[in-house]
Structures are given as structure tokens and as C-alpha cells.
N, C-alpha and C positions, 0 to 999 in steps of 0.2 A: 796526326796521320803521317806516316812515312811513305815515301815513294814506293818502296817495295811492297806496301800493303795494297797498292792499287793494281787492279788487273787491267792493263792496257791492251790486252789481246795481241794480235799480230800487227805491230806498227811497221808500215812499209819504210823502205829507205827514203831518203829525201828526194822526192819527185813531185810532179805536179799534183798527183792524186792525194798526197799528204796535205798539201796546203790549200787545196780547193776541191770542191766536190761537185760533180755534175748532177748528183741526185739531191742537192740541197733544195728543200721545200721552202717556199716563201712563207712569211708569217700567215697563220690561219685566217686572220681577219684583215689581212693586207693593210694593217695600220702602219703609220710611219714609225721608224725606230726612234727611241727617246734621245734627245740631245739636251745638254745642260751647258750653258756658257758658250764662248766663242769656239772652243775646240773640245770635242767630247770623245774619249776613248771608252769603249764598252765591250763586255763579253756578252754574247747572246747564246743561250742553250736552245737548241731546236731539235725536233724529231724529224729524221729524214724519211724518205719514202719506204725504206726497208723496216721502219719501226725502231731504229736505233737512234741514239742521240749524238749530236755533234755540237761543237762550240765554234762560233764565229767571233773573231776579234775584229772590232770595227773602229774606224776613225770617222767621226761624224756619221754619215749614213753609208759609208763605203766599206766593203769587206776588205780587210787587210789579209787575213788568212782564216782558213777553216780547218779544224782538226779531223783526224780519223774518227771513226765511230766508236761509241761507248755503248755497252749493253744497257746501262741504266742511267737515269738522269742524275742520280747521286754520284755515279762514277764520273760523269761529265763535269759536275761541280768540283769534285776532287781534282780533276785534270786542270781546271782553271786555277785552283790554289797552287798546284805544282808549277804551272807556267808563271804565276806571279812570284813565287818563291825563287825561281831560278832565272828569271828574265835578265836581271842585272849581270849575271855571270856568263850569259850565253855568248859564245864566240860567233864569228862571222865566217862563212865559207863562200867561195866564189869560183867562177870559172875563169881561168886565165885566157 
């Protein structure tokens, strides 16, 4: 799968709405998120209140970031693979 094959929809500029979502729904069964070992990094795909899918990247049980919405669950999983593939080459931007 190539990045150009994924329909990301309208991805906003880097702002708070890109990294976290106010419409994030808790897990349906309120179960604790899985952990393995002393430090656990995980991706979690979930359905938001509008019926679209988002991805949370988590460290232990804390949300590090949440993505913009995807129309289908398979698009969200492809988004995870894109993040994994490009994470090492990602630059850092900051406010001076």
C-alpha cells in the first residue's frame, strides 16, 4: 500500500484538533487498555461519536496523540501503517 492510495480526507494544519479530539468516545465496555511489560506503546482504533474512526497512540494508558478521522476502520489501520513507516524520519517543529 502506498501513501497516495490512502484517502486521508481533509487533514487540518497542525493544530490541537489534529492531535486530540473532543469527540473521542471511551471504550464501549470501559475496559482498561492493554499493557505489556514495564512500558507499553500501542495504537488504538476507535469509533468517534460521528461514526468515523480515529487512532490513538498511547504510552501505557495515557493518550499521546489522536488522529483526524477516517471514513472506514481499514483506512484507520492503513493510517497506522503509514505512521509506523514514516515515524523515524519525522522532523520536529516548535514555537520559538
